[in-house]
Structures are given as C-alpha cells and as structure tokens.
N, C-alpha and C positions, 0 to 999 in steps of 0.2 A: 503493499499499500504506500510505504514512503516513497518508493521509486516512482510509482505513478504520480503522486503529488508533486515530487520534484520536476518530473518530465513535464507536466502540464501547469507548473506554477504560474504562468502568464494567465491561464484560463480558469483554475480550479481555486477556490479558497476553502481551507480546512479550519474548522472550529471545533473547540472543546466545550461541551455544554450538554444540555438535553433539549429536545424540541418540545418537551413536555412542560417546560417553563416559558411562560410568556415574556419575560424579560430577556431569556436568552434569545427567543424567536426575534425580538426587536432588535437585540444587539447584533445578530447576524443579517439583519435586513431582510427577513424571510417573505415579507410583502413584496420585495422586489425580485425575489428569486425566479428564474426561468424554470429550473429543474432541481431536485433534491435526490440524492442517492443514498438509500437505507440499506446496509448490508447486514446479513445475519451473522450471529457468532455460531461458526460450525463447531466449536468446542463447548458450546453450552450443553449442560447435562440433561435438559429437557427440551427437545426441540419444539414442542407444543407451546411451551410457555415463552420461549424466545419469539416464536412467530406471533403470539398474542401481544407481546410487548411491541413489537414492531408494527402490527396493525393499529395498536393505539398511538403510535407515532405518527402514523400516516393520517389518522383522524385529527389529531392535534394540529398537525401542519396544515391540513385541508381547511379546519376551522378558521385558521390564521390567514391562510392565503388559498382560496378555492380555486384559483388559476394555476397553481404550481403543477408542474408535471413531476410526478413522483415515480422513481424506478426503486421497485421494493424486491429484495431477495427473500425468498421463504424457503425454510428447510425442508418442509414436507408439502408434497403436491396437494395433498387433500385440505390443506389450509388455504387453498385458493378458491375462493367462492365469489363469483362476480354477481352482485344484485342490484 
C-alpha cells in the first residue's frame, strides 16, 4: 500500500482517522471527494464483522456526501447485496 501511495502521491491523498466521525469527514473534505476506496482487512479473525464494519463506513460516507463514488472491498461474496 505504501508503494502505491508513493507512486501516485500527486493524485492520491492518505489520511488517518475514521469516516464514522463527522470531524474527520470535514477534515479530509469528504464533501468534495470524487471517490473513496475502502479496503477490507484480510487478516481480521471474523470476515463477516469486518464486512459489516466496512458497510457501516459506506453508509456514513454516503450520508455525508451522497455523490461520492465508493469502491468497497468485501471479504465474503454473500455480503454483497444490492438493494
């Protein structure tokens, strides 16, 4: 991941925080973001709970910026439900 960030450092910004916190969303100017990438933790002991947490992150971000494009990585295919 570090090599990708370094390679595209002029086009990608990396922040530490949580998108579940409105102050962090404001700090990273999520309302102006064109896209957001949410990666799964492949080493998490419970893939369902990691997927659930990431889906909650998507909801939080979409509530803050309904127009942002979100790329979400899920660990379990059965957690992908389009509604």
